[in-house]
C-alpha positions as CSV (number, residue, x, y, z in Angstrom):
1,X,0.0,0.0,0.0
2,X,1.4,3.3,-1.0
3,X,1.2,6.4,1.3
4,X,-1.7,8.0,-0.5
5,X,-3.7,4.9,-0.2
6,X,-2.8,4.7,3.5
7,X,-4.1,8.2,4.0
8,X,-7.2,7.4,2.1
9,X,-7.8,4.4,4.2
10,X,-7.4,6.2,7.4
11,X,-9.9,8.9,6.3
12,X,-12.3,6.1,5.4
13,X,-12.1,4.5,8.8
14,X,-12.5,7.8,10.5
15,X,-15.6,8.6,8.6
16,X,-17.1,5.1,9.0
17,X,-16.5,5.5,12.9
18,X,-18.2,8.9,12.8
19,X,-21.1,7.5,10.9
20,X,-21.5,4.7,13.5
21,X,-21.3,7.2,16.3
22,X,-24.0,9.3,14.5
23,X,-26.3,6.3,14.4
24,X,-25.6,5.0,17.9
25,X,-24.7,7.9,20.3
26,X,-27.2,10.8,20.1
27,X,-29.4,9.7,22.9
28,X,-26.5,9.4,25.3
29,X,-24.9,12.6,24.1
30,X,-28.3,14.5,24.7
31,X,-28.9,12.9,28.1
32,X,-25.2,13.8,29.2
33,X,-25.8,17.3,28.0
34,X,-29.0,17.6,30.0
35,X,-27.5,16.5,33.2
36,X,-24.6,18.7,32.7
37,X,-26.8,21.6,32.3
38,X,-28.8,20.8,35.4
39,X,-25.4,20.5,37.2
40,X,-24.2,23.9,36.0
41,X,-27.5,25.7,36.7
42,X,-27.5,24.2,40.2
43,X,-24.2,26.0,41.0
44,X,-22.2,22.7,40.8
45,X,-19.2,22.1,38.7
46,X,-17.8,19.7,36.1
47,X,-14.5,17.9,36.9
48,X,-12.7,16.2,34.0
49,X,-9.9,13.6,33.8
50,X,-8.0,11.4,31.4
51,X,-4.5,10.2,30.6
52,X,-2.4,11.0,27.6
53,X,-4.5,11.9,24.5
54,X,-7.6,11.4,26.7
55,X,-6.2,14.1,29.1
56,X,-6.1,16.5,26.1
57,X,-9.7,15.6,25.3
58,X,-10.8,16.2,28.9
59,X,-8.9,19.6,28.8
60,X,-11.1,20.5,25.8
61,X,-14.3,20.4,27.7
62,X,-12.9,22.3,30.7
63,X,-11.3,25.0,28.7
64,X,-14.4,25.4,26.5
65,X,-16.6,25.7,29.7
66,X,-14.4,28.2,31.5
67,X,-13.7,30.3,28.3
68,X,-16.1,29.8,25.2
69,X,-17.0,27.3,22.7
70,X,-18.2,29.1,19.5
71,X,-19.9,32.2,21.2
72,X,-19.2,34.8,23.8
73,X,-21.1,34.0,27.0
74,X,-20.5,33.7,30.8
75,X,-17.9,31.2,32.0
76,X,-19.1,28.0,33.2
77,X,-17.5,26.1,36.2
78,X,-15.3,23.2,35.0
79,X,-11.8,21.9,35.9
80,X,-9.4,19.5,34.3
81,X,-7.7,17.4,37.0
82,X,-4.7,16.6,34.9
83,X,-3.4,20.2,34.6
84,X,-1.5,20.6,37.8
85,X,1.8,19.0,37.4
86,X,2.8,19.6,41.0
87,X,-0.2,17.9,42.4
88,X,-0.1,15.0,40.0
89,X,3.7,14.3,40.7
90,X,3.5,14.6,44.4
91,X,0.5,12.2,44.5
92,X,2.3,9.9,42.2
93,X,5.5,10.0,44.3
94,X,4.0,9.8,47.7
95,X,1.1,7.5,47.0
96,X,0.4,6.0,43.6
97,X,-0.1,7.2,40.1
98,X,-3.5,5.4,40.3
99,X,-4.6,8.0,42.8
100,X,-3.8,11.1,40.9
101,X,-7.5,11.9,40.1
102,X,-9.3,10.2,43.1
103,X,-7.4,12.2,45.8
104,X,-8.3,15.4,44.0
105,X,-12.0,14.3,43.6
106,X,-12.2,13.5,47.3
107,X,-10.8,17.0,48.1
108,X,-12.9,19.2,45.8
109,X,-15.6,17.1,44.5
110,X,-19.2,17.5,46.1
111,X,-22.5,16.0,45.9
112,X,-24.1,17.3,42.7
113,X,-20.9,17.8,40.8
114,X,-20.2,15.8,37.6
115,X,-17.1,13.8,36.7
116,X,-16.4,13.5,33.1
117,X,-14.0,10.7,32.7
118,X,-12.2,9.9,29.4
119,X,-10.6,6.5,28.6
120,X,-10.2,4.9,25.2
121,X,-10.2,1.4,26.7
122,X,-12.2,2.0,29.8
123,X,-9.4,0.1,31.8
124,X,-7.1,2.8,33.1
125,X,-6.6,2.3,36.9
126,X,-6.5,6.1,37.6
127,X,-9.8,6.6,35.8
128,X,-11.4,3.6,37.7
129,X,-10.3,5.0,41.0
130,X,-11.6,8.5,39.9
131,X,-15.1,7.0,39.2
132,X,-15.1,5.2,42.6
133,X,-14.1,8.5,44.3
134,X,-16.9,10.4,42.5
135,X,-19.4,7.8,43.5
136,X,-18.1,8.1,47.1
137,X,-18.9,11.9,46.9
138,X,-22.3,11.2,45.4
139,X,-21.2,12.6,42.1
140,X,-22.8,11.6,38.8
141,X,-20.3,10.1,36.2
142,X,-20.3,10.6,32.5
143,X,-17.6,8.2,30.9
144,X,-16.3,8.6,27.4
145,X,-15.1,5.1,26.4
146,X,-14.4,2.9,23.4
147,X,-13.9,-0.7,22.5
148,X,-16.0,-2.7,25.0
149,X,-16.2,-0.1,27.7
150,X,-13.7,-2.0,29.8
151,X,-14.1,-1.9,33.7
152,X,-15.5,1.7,33.3
153,X,-18.7,0.2,32.0
154,X,-18.9,-2.2,34.9
155,X,-18.6,0.7,37.4
156,X,-21.4,2.6,35.9
157,X,-24.3,3.2,38.1
158,X,-28.0,3.6,37.0
159,X,-27.8,7.4,37.0
160,X,-24.4,7.5,35.3
161,X,-24.0,7.8,31.5
162,X,-21.4,5.9,29.4
163,X,-20.9,7.3,25.8
164,X,-19.1,4.4,24.1
165,X,-17.5,4.9,20.7
166,X,-18.1,1.9,18.5
167,X,-14.5,1.4,17.5
168,X,-11.5,-0.6,18.7
169,X,-8.6,1.6,17.3
170,X,-7.4,4.1,19.8
171,X,-7.0,6.8,17.2
172,X,-10.6,6.4,16.0
173,X,-12.0,6.4,19.6
174,X,-10.2,9.6,20.5
175,X,-11.1,11.3,17.3
176,X,-14.7,10.5,18.0
177,X,-14.3,11.6,21.7
178,X,-13.3,15.1,20.5
179,X,-16.4,15.2,18.4
180,X,-18.5,14.2,21.3
181,X,-16.9,17.0,23.5
182,X,-17.7,19.5,20.9
183,X,-21.4,18.3,20.7
184,X,-21.6,18.4,24.5
185,X,-20.3,22.1,24.4
186,X,-22.8,23.1,21.7
187,X,-25.9,21.4,23.4
188,X,-24.9,23.0,26.8
189,X,-24.6,26.4,25.3
190,X,-28.0,25.9,23.4
191,X,-29.8,24.9,26.5
192,X,-28.4,27.5,28.9
193,X,-28.0,30.5,26.5
194,X,-30.6,29.8,23.7
195,X,-30.0,29.8,20.0
196,X,-27.4,32.3,18.6
197,X,-29.0,35.4,17.1
């Protein structure tokens, strides 16, 4: 396969994954946006977490809530738990990398807050501990996963929402997760601030 064919194949896989997401995920995305809006309008906050590329995706939600998505509007309370290098490295050094998010959630998470946890496989130990900590704090969890949902899927409670990308390639899952983040931002803005004029 030459390089041009490989590029075409990757685009085709990306578009096929997005098509499957379009067919399967809208009900979960809408439900997630609705509970996030309720959280924000009730003076609560959204905490986000992920590792590696998933951390970047989690950051996208927090930054677009605090700043803006596509329109000027008041800031909305959200925080990415993987941005403070001092906190993450001290927890990793003194305790365990697996606790980098859960210790933060136990400190600043409150009942009524939401945890948005991003994991391509659903099996990352630090994400699993974050979900357990969120449940201990009576927080609702929205999990962005892929593949078979991994252990994240098994930790979900009845009120939690899993948005599972129907793909097994990490790149396709992460590309779709970013699209889901953008959809959530758009739906949140629409519900809180109305249609753009």
